Rosetta silent file (secondary structure, phi, psi, omega in degrees, C-alpha in Angstrom):
SEQUENCE: MTFIKKLSTLLTISVAMFGLSACSDKEAEKAGDKVEQTVKDAGNVAEGVGDKVSELKEDASKAIEAAGEKVDEMKKEASKVIEETGEKVDEIKKDASKVIDNTGEKLSDIKESVSNQFSEMKKDAGFAIDDACEKAKEGVDTKKDDC
SCORE:     score description
SCORE:     0.000 S_00000001
   1 L     0.000  -34.055 -177.397   86.761   56.715   69.477 S_00000001
   2 H   -61.447  -44.825 -177.768   83.049   56.114   68.759 S_00000001
   3 H   -66.428  -37.365  178.931   83.475   56.783   65.068 S_00000001
   4 H   -66.827  -40.297  177.259   86.474   54.424   64.837 S_00000001
   5 H   -61.754  -42.367  179.599   84.510   51.699   66.623 S_00000001
   6 H   -65.305  -41.228 -179.470   81.591   52.180   64.207 S_00000001
   7 H   -65.690  -41.146 -178.884   83.902   52.116   61.213 S_00000001
   8 H   -70.355  -35.534  176.981   85.688   48.932   62.348 S_00000001
   9 H   -63.821  -45.264 -179.593   82.294   47.261   63.088 S_00000001
  10 H   -60.728  -43.248  178.571   81.020   48.195   59.671 S_00000001
  11 H   -63.339  -41.628  177.407   84.105   46.869   57.980 S_00000001
  12 H   -61.280  -44.860  179.298   83.941   43.596   59.947 S_00000001
  13 H   -63.543  -41.941 -177.672   80.289   43.102   58.962 S_00000001
  14 H   -61.986  -43.382  179.035   81.105   43.949   55.373 S_00000001
  15 H   -64.958  -39.816  178.813   83.909   41.398   55.188 S_00000001
  16 H   -65.546  -39.886  177.673   81.675   38.765   56.759 S_00000001
  17 H   -64.466  -41.957  179.045   78.959   39.523   54.245 S_00000001
  18 H   -63.045  -42.276  179.126   81.399   39.369   51.399 S_00000001
  19 H   -61.379  -43.544  179.239   82.643   36.002   52.632 S_00000001
  20 H   -64.982  -38.642  179.752   79.108   34.663   52.813 S_00000001
  21 H   -67.126  -37.628 -179.377   78.306   36.029   49.407 S_00000001
  22 H   -67.653  -31.915 -177.273   81.376   34.473   47.859 S_00000001
  23 H   -79.703  -16.380 -176.671   80.497   31.083   49.273 S_00000001
  24 L   -81.572  175.306 -178.970   76.983   31.146   47.924 S_00000001
  25 L   -85.813    2.823 -178.578   75.883   30.127   44.476 S_00000001
  26 L   -72.214  169.854 -174.225   75.092   33.626   43.415 S_00000001
  27 L   -76.882  155.865 -177.234   77.038   35.293   40.777 S_00000001
  28 H   -67.776  -28.256 -179.316   80.405   36.977   41.427 S_00000001
  29 H   -64.629  -39.854  176.663   79.028   40.197   40.061 S_00000001
  30 H   -63.920  -37.782  178.693   76.532   40.541   42.895 S_00000001
  31 H   -64.966  -42.467  177.422   79.280   39.909   45.385 S_00000001
  32 H   -62.135  -44.116  177.749   81.372   42.607   43.726 S_00000001
  33 H   -59.320  -41.140  177.984   78.476   45.034   43.902 S_00000001
  34 H   -64.578  -42.538  179.560   78.098   44.357   47.598 S_00000001
  35 H   -64.053  -43.802 -179.563   81.780   44.868   48.187 S_00000001
  36 H   -62.168  -41.322  177.364   81.647   48.072   46.204 S_00000001
  37 H   -65.388  -40.902  178.948   78.651   49.325   48.196 S_00000001
  38 H   -61.924  -41.800  179.967   80.401   48.380   51.453 S_00000001
  39 H   -67.920  -39.587  176.977   83.505   50.353   50.425 S_00000001
  40 H   -61.186  -44.739  179.210   81.313   53.367   49.510 S_00000001
  41 H   -61.590  -42.201  178.537   79.580   53.149   52.895 S_00000001
  42 H   -64.312  -37.655  175.040   82.950   52.932   54.639 S_00000001
  43 H   -62.373  -42.413 -179.660   84.127   55.947   52.652 S_00000001
  44 H   -64.464  -41.567  178.848   81.027   57.873   53.653 S_00000001
  45 H   -62.214  -46.398 -178.760   81.601   56.959   57.342 S_00000001
  46 H   -61.440  -40.129  179.338   85.293   58.002   57.036 S_00000001
  47 H   -65.614  -40.457  175.449   84.269   61.269   55.387 S_00000001
  48 H   -62.005  -40.687  177.464   81.797   61.913   58.246 S_00000001
  49 H   -64.478  -41.890  177.619   84.562   61.235   60.732 S_00000001
  50 H   -60.119  -44.416  178.665   86.845   63.612   58.853 S_00000001
  51 H   -61.821  -43.961 -178.136   84.145   66.283   58.901 S_00000001
  52 H   -66.392  -42.112  177.244   83.573   65.816   62.601 S_00000001
  53 H   -60.585  -41.777 -179.834   87.329   66.031   63.301 S_00000001
  54 H   -62.731  -41.966  176.707   87.502   69.257   61.226 S_00000001
  55 H   -60.883  -43.337  179.364   84.620   70.683   63.238 S_00000001
  56 H   -65.130  -37.537  176.351   86.323   69.740   66.517 S_00000001
  57 H   -65.586  -44.344 -179.308   89.579   71.350   65.342 S_00000001
  58 H   -63.225  -43.559  178.533   87.760   74.508   64.346 S_00000001
  59 H   -64.517  -40.169  179.602   85.924   74.658   67.674 S_00000001
  60 H   -64.508  -41.323  179.454   89.209   74.046   69.563 S_00000001
  61 H   -61.708  -45.136  177.343   90.873   76.799   67.529 S_00000001
  62 H   -62.148  -39.906  179.312   88.085   79.249   68.362 S_00000001
  63 H   -66.109  -40.141  178.254   88.303   78.307   72.028 S_00000001
  64 H   -64.858  -43.500  179.511   92.085   78.827   72.058 S_00000001
  65 H   -63.378  -43.267  177.873   91.709   82.183   70.327 S_00000001
  66 H   -63.620  -38.846 -178.597   89.017   83.287   72.845 S_00000001
  67 H   -66.359  -38.357  176.634   91.178   82.168   75.704 S_00000001
  68 H   -63.129  -40.592  178.472   94.109   84.157   74.290 S_00000001
  69 H   -64.955  -39.606 -179.756   91.944   87.273   73.999 S_00000001
  70 H   -66.851  -38.834  177.842   90.781   86.772   77.605 S_00000001
  71 H   -64.099  -41.809  177.382   94.394   86.430   78.761 S_00000001
  72 H   -60.925  -44.761  178.171   95.304   89.662   76.934 S_00000001
  73 H   -60.703  -42.346  179.891   92.437   91.456   78.655 S_00000001
  74 H   -63.501  -40.610  179.886   93.504   90.102   82.014 S_00000001
  75 H   -63.264  -43.466  179.642   97.132   91.248   81.373 S_00000001
  76 H   -62.538  -46.877 -179.778   95.907   94.739   80.474 S_00000001
  77 H   -59.358  -45.818  179.767   93.725   94.937   83.604 S_00000001
  78 H   -62.103  -40.146  179.991   96.612   93.689   85.773 S_00000001
  79 H   -64.821  -41.940  178.567   98.958   96.256   84.208 S_00000001
  80 H   -60.693  -45.709 -179.206   96.449   99.045   84.937 S_00000001
  81 H   -61.536  -42.894 -178.646   96.101   97.868   88.574 S_00000001
  82 H   -63.673  -41.394 -179.058   99.879   97.676   89.005 S_00000001
  83 H   -64.787  -45.597 -179.733  100.268  101.172   87.531 S_00000001
  84 H   -64.521  -38.375  178.638   97.535  102.644   89.770 S_00000001
  85 H   -63.980  -41.898  179.074   99.047  100.929   92.785 S_00000001
  86 H   -63.134  -39.645  176.836  102.459  102.368   91.971 S_00000001
  87 H   -63.742  -41.683  178.135  100.935  105.846   91.694 S_00000001
  88 H   -66.727  -36.738  178.607   99.171  105.456   95.058 S_00000001
  89 H   -65.796  -39.944  176.732  102.351  104.206   96.670 S_00000001
  90 H   -60.445  -43.828  176.748  104.180  107.265   95.293 S_00000001
  91 H   -60.870  -43.509  179.220  101.439  109.523   96.759 S_00000001
  92 H   -62.411  -43.092  177.855  101.717  107.758  100.121 S_00000001
  93 H   -61.148  -41.409  177.216  105.488  108.212  100.094 S_00000001
  94 H   -64.071  -45.730  178.211  105.158  111.917   99.387 S_00000001
  95 H   -60.144  -42.226  179.771  102.576  112.309  102.128 S_00000001
  96 H   -64.288  -39.656  178.767  104.730  110.378  104.559 S_00000001
  97 H   -62.938  -43.125  178.368  107.740  112.525  103.641 S_00000001
  98 H   -60.935  -45.326 -177.868  105.720  115.690  104.315 S_00000001
  99 H   -63.193  -38.901  178.984  104.541  114.324  107.690 S_00000001
 100 H   -67.994  -40.720  176.196  108.109  113.426  108.642 S_00000001
 101 H   -60.652  -49.117 -179.736  109.355  116.886  107.610 S_00000001
 102 H   -61.299  -38.970  179.687  106.537  118.548  109.559 S_00000001
 103 H   -64.643  -43.339  179.270  107.213  116.293  112.576 S_00000001
 104 H   -60.870  -41.983  177.470  110.921  117.201  112.434 S_00000001
 105 H   -63.165  -44.703 -178.990  110.096  120.902  112.350 S_00000001
 106 H   -64.159  -40.280  177.460  107.702  120.561  115.257 S_00000001
 107 H   -61.895  -40.130  179.020  110.215  118.586  117.264 S_00000001
 108 H   -60.025  -48.538  178.446  112.798  121.274  116.533 S_00000001
 109 H   -59.631  -43.844 -178.369  110.328  123.937  117.694 S_00000001
 110 H   -63.749  -43.450  179.429  109.523  121.964  120.830 S_00000001
 111 H   -58.454  -45.868 -179.058  113.232  121.468  121.614 S_00000001
 112 H   -64.080  -42.426 -179.508  113.885  125.191  121.192 S_00000001
 113 H   -62.957  -46.520  178.868  110.871  126.064  123.383 S_00000001
 114 H   -61.154  -41.464  179.323  111.910  123.621  126.117 S_00000001
 115 H   -60.263  -47.205  176.816  115.476  124.934  125.936 S_00000001
 116 H   -60.037  -41.788  179.571  114.224  128.485  126.294 S_00000001
 117 H   -62.982  -42.915 -179.118  111.986  127.531  129.199 S_00000001
 118 H   -67.862  -36.230  177.216  114.890  125.797  130.975 S_00000001
 119 H   -62.030  -45.150  178.058  117.085  128.861  130.430 S_00000001
 120 H   -62.627  -41.862 -179.731  114.412  131.054  131.958 S_00000001
 121 H   -63.815  -40.503  178.886  113.993  128.589  134.833 S_00000001
 122 H   -62.165  -43.387  178.695  117.765  128.628  135.441 S_00000001
 123 H   -64.058  -41.414 -179.978  117.797  132.403  135.515 S_00000001
 124 H   -65.528  -41.159 -179.913  114.817  132.484  137.831 S_00000001
 125 H   -64.677  -39.925  178.224  116.461  129.858  140.088 S_00000001
 126 H   -64.197  -42.105  176.685  119.674  131.892  140.157 S_00000001
 127 H   -62.356  -41.104 -177.432  117.764  135.033  141.080 S_00000001
 128 H   -65.986  -39.262  179.261  115.908  133.125  143.777 S_00000001
 129 H   -64.594  -45.650  179.103  119.177  131.753  145.165 S_00000001
 130 H   -61.678  -42.234  179.471  120.738  135.285  145.189 S_00000001
 131 H   -60.028  -47.019 -176.428  117.588  136.695  146.876 S_00000001
 132 H   -66.181  -35.581 -179.437  117.706  133.929  149.523 S_00000001
 133 H   -66.068  -42.834  178.509  121.403  134.526  150.062 S_00000001
 134 H   -60.738  -43.488  179.669  120.829  138.296  150.527 S_00000001
 135 H   -63.733  -40.573  178.909  118.076  137.624  153.055 S_00000001
 136 H   -64.245  -38.839  178.705  120.281  135.183  154.843 S_00000001
 137 H   -68.279  -34.742 -179.320  123.107  137.758  155.047 S_00000001
 138 H   -68.545  -35.248  179.134  120.765  140.344  156.395 S_00000001
 139 H   -74.000  -22.913  177.904  119.685  137.978  159.192 S_00000001
 140 L  -116.700  131.438 -179.562  123.310  137.279  160.068 S_00000001
 141 L   -77.234  101.786  175.730  125.673  140.147  160.416 S_00000001
 142 L  -125.347  152.100 -176.949  128.319  139.270  157.956 S_00000001
 143 L  -102.451   -0.533  178.475  130.773  141.499  156.234 S_00000001
 144 L   -75.330  138.527  179.809  131.121  139.389  153.111 S_00000001
 145 L   -90.550  -30.008 -172.070  129.530  140.832  149.958 S_00000001
 146 L   -96.149  153.590 -178.387  129.333  137.695  147.870 S_00000001
 147 L   -96.345    0.000    0.000  127.015  134.780  148.447 S_00000001
């Protein structure tokens, strides 16, 4: 915007000078020279503005390219992190599966052990009841053989 304001100000001043020159008693040739010089100056200003716009476009293009490269790098890093996370999740799943299998085996072993112990306890209880019955029969004269 600054360049456009400067250009419009320069053109306004030039037109005003041309008007004053035309009204004076000087020759028309001098007025034409002034107009010509003003047009050259305006052209130089416009060329400077064009150069500045080209520079800005080039800088913006470089910034966009750099941003694109940075985004590509970020995508690659994110992809690596996702892949590594997936691998770690797979390892955790395998480990959890092993733990579950081991736990199942241990529970099965415990169940079998408890079952065996209860069987032994039942046998022992049965023997104890038979022994108690035999002792009770001895204390009481009974002719029955079974308890």
